[in-house]
C-alpha angles and dihedrals in degrees: 000000000000127000131173111246118197109190112190094177111118112327090358129209141198121216143143110257133187117239131176121258113272093023111160128217089249093053092049091048092051091049096048101035104027096167097043130098114230089222089066094057139064107224119193133180115202089349094304126107108260133212118232093249096052110126116228122231135202111287097015117151113223122189124189115193126177115236093189119054117201113239094019117131 
């Protein structure tokens, strides 16, 4: 199924990606940001904060935004 992934980590990008049925927010995060810690990011599904175990559905819009920027004072 296709979802829109908006990745605001680093340069950032937005693109439609294919994910398996019953993919959770946590699984998607681990696939797309393998070296990141979820606590350092704001993760939203359809503009609402999302729990790690939320299952994604066709057409969902997922945004991943860093809350801690390396090198910032």
